[in-house]
C-alpha positions as CSV (number, residue, x, y, z in Angstrom):
1,M,176.4,91.3,56.6
2,L,178.7,88.9,54.7
3,S,180.1,91.7,52.5
4,E,181.1,93.8,55.5
5,S,182.9,90.9,57.2
6,A,184.8,90.2,53.9
7,H,185.5,93.9,53.5
8,L,184.0,94.0,50.0
9,S,182.8,97.1,48.2
10,G,181.1,98.1,45.0
11,S,179.4,95.6,42.8
12,S,181.0,92.7,44.6
13,A,179.5,93.7,48.0
14,H,176.1,94.3,46.3
15,L,176.2,90.8,44.7
16,I,177.2,89.0,47.9
17,D,174.4,90.8,49.8
18,L,171.9,89.8,47.1
19,L,173.0,86.2,47.3
20,Q,172.8,86.1,51.1
21,A,169.3,87.7,51.0
22,A,168.2,85.2,48.4
23,A,169.5,82.3,50.5
24,R,167.6,83.6,53.5
25,S,164.4,84.1,51.6
26,Y,164.6,80.6,50.2
27,V,165.2,79.2,53.7
28,E,162.1,81.1,55.0
29,F,160.0,79.9,52.1
30,L,161.1,76.3,52.7
31,E,160.4,76.6,56.4
32,G,156.9,77.7,55.6
33,I,156.5,74.6,53.4
34,A,157.9,72.5,56.3
35,I,155.3,73.9,58.7
36,R,152.5,73.0,56.3
37,F,154.1,69.6,55.8
38,D,154.2,69.0,59.6
39,Q,150.6,70.0,59.9
40,L,149.5,67.5,57.3
41,E,151.8,64.8,58.5
42,S,150.4,65.1,62.1
43,R,146.8,64.4,61.0
44,S,145.4,61.0,62.0
45,D,143.4,60.7,58.7
46,P,144.9,61.0,55.2
47,P,145.4,64.7,54.2
48,P,143.0,66.2,51.7
49,L,144.0,65.9,48.1
50,A,143.7,69.7,47.6
51,D,146.2,70.4,50.4
52,L,148.6,67.8,49.0
53,V,148.4,69.3,45.6
54,A,149.1,72.8,46.9
55,L,152.0,71.5,49.0
56,Q,153.5,69.6,46.1
57,Q,153.2,72.7,43.8
58,A,154.9,74.9,46.5
59,S,157.7,72.4,46.9
60,A,158.1,72.3,43.1
61,R,158.3,76.1,42.8
62,A,160.9,76.2,45.6
63,R,162.9,73.5,43.9
64,Q,163.0,75.5,40.7
65,H,164.3,78.6,42.5
66,V,166.9,76.5,44.3
67,V,168.1,75.0,41.0
68,R,168.5,78.5,39.5
69,F,170.3,79.6,42.6
70,T,172.6,76.6,42.3
71,V,173.4,77.4,38.7
72,L,174.2,81.0,39.6
73,V,176.5,80.0,42.4
74,A,178.3,77.6,40.1
75,D,178.8,80.3,37.5
76,L,180.1,82.7,40.0
77,E,182.6,80.1,41.2
78,G,183.7,79.7,37.6
79,P,184.6,82.2,34.9
80,L,181.9,84.6,35.9
81,G,183.5,85.3,39.3
82,T,186.4,87.0,37.7
83,A,184.2,90.0,37.0
84,F,183.7,90.5,40.7
85,P,187.0,90.9,42.6
86,S,187.5,89.3,46.0
87,I,184.3,87.3,46.1
88,A,186.1,83.9,46.3
89,G,186.1,83.9,50.1
90,P,182.5,84.9,50.6
91,M,181.4,82.4,47.9
92,A,182.5,79.5,50.1
93,T,180.1,80.7,52.8
94,V,177.3,81.1,50.2
95,R,178.1,77.6,48.9
96,G,177.7,76.2,52.4
97,E,174.3,77.9,52.8
98,L,173.3,76.6,49.4
99,G,174.1,73.0,50.5
100,Q,171.8,73.4,53.5
101,I,169.0,74.8,51.2
102,E,169.4,72.0,48.7
103,A,169.2,69.4,51.5
104,L,166.1,71.0,53.0
105,S,164.5,71.3,49.6
106,F,165.2,67.6,48.8
107,G,164.0,66.4,52.1
108,L,160.7,68.4,51.8
109,A,160.2,67.1,48.2
110,Q,160.8,63.5,49.4
111,G,158.4,64.0,52.4
112,V,155.6,65.3,50.1
113,R,156.1,62.3,47.8
114,D,155.8,60.0,50.8
115,L,152.6,61.7,51.9
116,V,151.2,61.3,48.4
117,A,152.2,57.7,48.4
118,I,150.5,57.1,51.8
119,R,147.3,58.7,50.6
120,N,147.4,56.6,47.4
121,A,147.9,53.5,49.6
122,V,145.0,54.4,51.8
123,E,142.7,55.1,48.8
124,A,143.9,51.8,47.2
125,N,143.0,50.0,50.4
126,R,139.6,51.6,50.5
127,L,138.9,50.7,46.9
128,S,140.1,47.1,47.6
129,E,137.7,46.9,50.6
130,A,134.9,48.2,48.5
131,A,135.7,45.7,45.8
132,N,135.7,42.9,48.3
133,R,132.3,44.0,49.7
134,L,131.0,44.1,46.1
135,G,132.4,40.6,45.5
136,E,130.8,39.3,48.7
137,A,127.4,40.8,47.6
138,S,127.9,39.4,44.1
139,N,128.6,35.9,45.6
140,R,125.5,36.2,47.8
141,I,123.4,37.2,44.8
142,A,124.8,34.3,42.8
143,A,124.1,31.9,45.6
144,L,120.5,33.1,45.9
145,A,120.1,32.8,42.1
146,N,121.4,29.3,42.2
147,T,119.1,28.3,44.9
148,S,116.2,29.9,43.1
149,N,117.1,28.1,39.9
150,L,117.2,24.8,41.7
151,R,113.8,25.5,43.3
152,M,112.3,26.6,40.0
153,L,113.8,23.5,38.4
154,G,111.8,21.4,40.9
155,V,108.7,23.2,39.9
156,A,109.5,22.6,36.2
157,Y,110.0,18.8,36.9
158,L,106.6,18.6,38.7
159,A,105.0,20.4,35.8
160,L,106.6,18.0,33.4
161,F,105.4,15.0,35.5
162,L,101.8,16.4,35.5
163,A,102.0,16.9,31.7
164,L,103.1,13.3,31.3
165,V,100.2,12.1,33.4
166,S,97.9,14.3,31.4
167,V,99.2,12.7,28.2
168,I,98.6,9.2,29.6
169,V,95.1,10.1,30.6
170,L,94.3,11.9,27.4
171,F,94.5,8.7,25.2
172,P,91.9,6.6,27.1
173,N,89.7,9.6,27.7
174,T,89.7,10.5,24.0
175,G,89.0,6.8,23.1
176,A,86.1,6.7,25.6
177,T,84.7,9.8,24.1
178,I,84.8,8.5,20.6
179,L,83.4,5.0,21.5
180,G,80.7,6.6,23.6
181,M,79.2,8.4,20.6
182,P,76.0,7.0,19.0
183,S,77.9,6.3,15.7
184,A,80.1,3.7,17.6
185,A,77.2,1.8,19.0
186,W,78.0,-1.2,16.7
187,V,81.3,-1.8,18.5
188,P,80.8,-4.7,21.0
189,G,81.4,-4.0,24.7
190,L,84.3,-6.4,25.0
191,W,86.1,-4.6,22.2
192,V,85.4,-1.3,23.9
193,D,87.0,-2.4,27.1
194,L,89.9,-3.9,25.3
195,I,90.5,-0.7,23.3
196,L,90.3,1.4,26.4
197,V,92.8,-0.9,28.2
198,V,95.2,-0.7,25.3
199,L,94.9,3.1,25.1
200,A,95.7,3.3,28.8
201,V,98.5,0.8,29.0
202,V,100.4,1.4,25.8
203,P,101.1,5.1,26.4
204,M,101.9,4.4,30.1
205,V,104.5,1.7,29.1
206,L,106.0,3.9,26.3
207,I,106.4,6.9,28.5
208,F,107.4,5.3,31.8
209,S,109.9,2.9,30.1
210,R,112.1,5.9,29.2
211,P,115.3,5.9,31.4
212,W,115.2,9.7,31.9
213,I,111.6,9.5,33.1
214,R,112.5,6.8,35.5
215,R,115.4,8.8,36.8
216,M,113.1,11.8,37.2
217,L,110.5,9.8,39.1
218,A,113.3,8.5,41.4
219,G,114.0,12.0,42.6
220,L,110.4,13.1,42.7
221,T,110.5,13.6,46.5
222,T,113.5,15.9,46.2
223,Y,111.7,17.9,43.5
224,E,108.6,18.2,45.7
225,A,110.7,19.6,48.5
226,R,112.5,22.1,46.3
227,S,109.2,23.1,44.7
228,A,107.6,23.7,48.1
229,E,110.6,25.9,49.1
230,G,110.4,27.8,45.8
231,L,106.7,28.4,46.0
232,A,107.1,29.5,49.6
233,D,109.6,32.2,48.5
234,L,107.2,33.6,45.8
235,P,105.5,36.6,47.4
236,E,101.8,37.1,46.9
237,V,101.1,40.5,45.6
238,S,97.7,41.9,45.1
239,P,96.9,44.0,42.0
240,D,96.4,47.1,44.2
241,A,99.8,46.7,45.7
242,T,101.6,46.9,42.4
243,P,103.1,50.3,41.5
244,Q,101.0,52.2,39.1
245,P,102.6,54.2,36.2
246,S,102.3,57.9,36.1
247,P,99.8,59.5,33.6
248,A,102.8,60.5,31.4
249,E,104.0,56.9,31.3
250,A,100.7,55.2,30.6
251,L,100.4,53.6,27.2
252,I,96.6,53.9,27.0
253,P,95.2,57.1,28.4
254,R,92.6,56.6,31.1
255,S,89.1,57.8,30.5
256,R,88.0,60.7,32.7
């Protein structure tokens, strides 16, 4: 014992023995933390968060005790030491043990912080990879949506072209219907032909003279190809293949 080697007695010997026992208990506690730290550090995968939290809490508790021990030693080396005669010599040894304890405690705390930082970096990399995969999936969805929009635009252009043709045909067809009625029998046949020609030619000239219609007709082959692709991508679903709502979701109850 340190008190025996320093030939102390009474309260001074008891105090030095307590300080030496406390220093040894702190060393044992820190060694236990170091063993757990080595086990987590030797893992190939990041340590579990619960183990890291427990290790960090243990390191924090040990640091609190070491700080208190440091304050006590500083007081005993100061005015408080005058109350215990002949402890100046043994306190130098206690101070040396305290320095080793502080170094061990600081090293363990720094190691735990490094483990937490490594785990945070690994989790950040995983989140970054997941975000990249989500971005790639979003880009693919956007590309498919753009392709679908282009194909549907081709279908819309074809529908517009058919509507324009229907408008052109509508005028002479309506005129022929009116002139073919019995009430129009007084109209000479030459005038009937002339009226029908005018009804067919004038709408055609008015419609197909528009610049945007001519541009649309110039790209008609492209629209046809896009429309064919779009129609090919539309799945044919029979009514029996569609999902049926449950009885609880049905808006109109079925008759039994």
